[in-house]
C-alpha positions as CSV (number, residue, x, y, z in Angstrom):
1,M,100.3,78.7,90.7
2,T,100.4,80.9,87.6
3,M,102.5,84.1,87.7
4,H,100.9,87.2,86.0
5,S,102.7,90.4,85.3
6,V,100.8,93.6,85.4
7,K,101.8,97.4,85.0
8,I,101.1,100.2,87.3
9,T,99.6,103.2,85.5
10,S,100.7,106.7,86.2
11,D,97.7,107.1,88.7
12,G,98.7,103.9,90.6
13,R,96.1,101.6,89.2
14,I,96.7,98.0,88.2
15,Q,94.4,95.7,86.1
16,I,93.7,92.3,87.3
17,P,94.1,89.8,84.3
18,A,90.8,88.3,83.1
19,Q,91.9,84.7,83.8
20,L,92.4,85.7,87.5
21,R,89.2,87.6,87.7
22,R,87.3,84.6,86.4
23,E,89.1,82.2,88.7
24,M,88.2,84.5,91.7
25,N,84.8,85.1,90.3
26,L,85.4,88.9,90.7
27,R,82.9,91.4,89.4
28,A,83.3,95.2,88.5
29,G,82.9,97.4,91.5
30,E,83.7,94.6,94.0
31,T,85.7,95.7,97.1
32,L,89.0,94.0,97.7
33,N,91.4,94.2,100.7
34,L,95.2,94.7,100.0
35,E,97.8,93.6,102.5
36,L,101.6,94.2,102.5
37,H,103.6,91.8,104.5
38,D,107.4,91.3,104.1
39,G,107.4,92.9,100.5
40,T,104.5,90.8,99.2
41,L,101.3,92.3,98.3
42,S,98.2,90.1,98.8
43,V,94.8,90.8,97.4
44,R,91.8,89.2,99.1
45,R,88.1,89.5,99.3
46,P,86.9,90.9,102.6
47,S,85.2,87.6,103.4
48,K,88.7,85.9,103.2
49,T,90.2,88.6,105.3
50,L,87.5,88.0,107.9
51,E,88.1,84.2,107.7
52,R,91.9,85.0,108.5
53,I,91.1,87.1,111.4
54,R,88.7,84.4,112.8
55,A,91.2,81.8,112.4
56,R,93.9,83.9,114.3
57,L,91.4,84.6,117.2
58,A,90.0,81.2,117.5
59,P,92.4,79.9,120.0
60,Y,91.4,82.7,122.3
61,L,87.7,82.6,121.9
62,A,85.0,80.2,123.3
63,P,83.5,78.0,120.5
64,D,80.1,79.7,120.7
65,A,81.4,83.2,121.0
66,D,79.5,85.8,119.0
67,L,82.5,88.1,118.2
68,Q,80.5,90.2,115.7
69,G,77.6,90.6,118.1
70,D,80.0,91.5,120.9
71,L,81.8,94.1,118.9
72,K,78.4,95.5,117.6
73,A,77.1,95.9,121.3
74,M,80.5,97.5,122.3
75,R,80.0,100.1,119.5
76,I,76.5,100.9,120.5
77,E,77.6,101.3,124.1
78,D,80.3,103.6,123.0
79,A,77.8,105.7,120.9
80,Q,75.4,106.1,123.7
81,R,78.2,107.1,126.1
82,D,79.5,109.7,123.6
83,A,75.9,111.0,123.1
84,G,75.4,111.4,126.8
85,R,78.5,113.7,127.0
86,G,77.3,116.1,124.3
């Protein structure tokens, strides 16, 4: 693992060094997730964050569970219920 030092600008921005951008295949305008845990800031692609969440939930879900589909269905039901109240 290589250590890179960066500075924070006055408006709170940091620049990811070109070598890291190449290694992570990052492109301009891409969205990244930041996570602070025990004083360590982690930078991840949303897809990697989703993989971590799925791995944490795996012991509690059936192997064929469609978590994304279930969550989408729940959101639709909530929206329909809320629309019925208005």
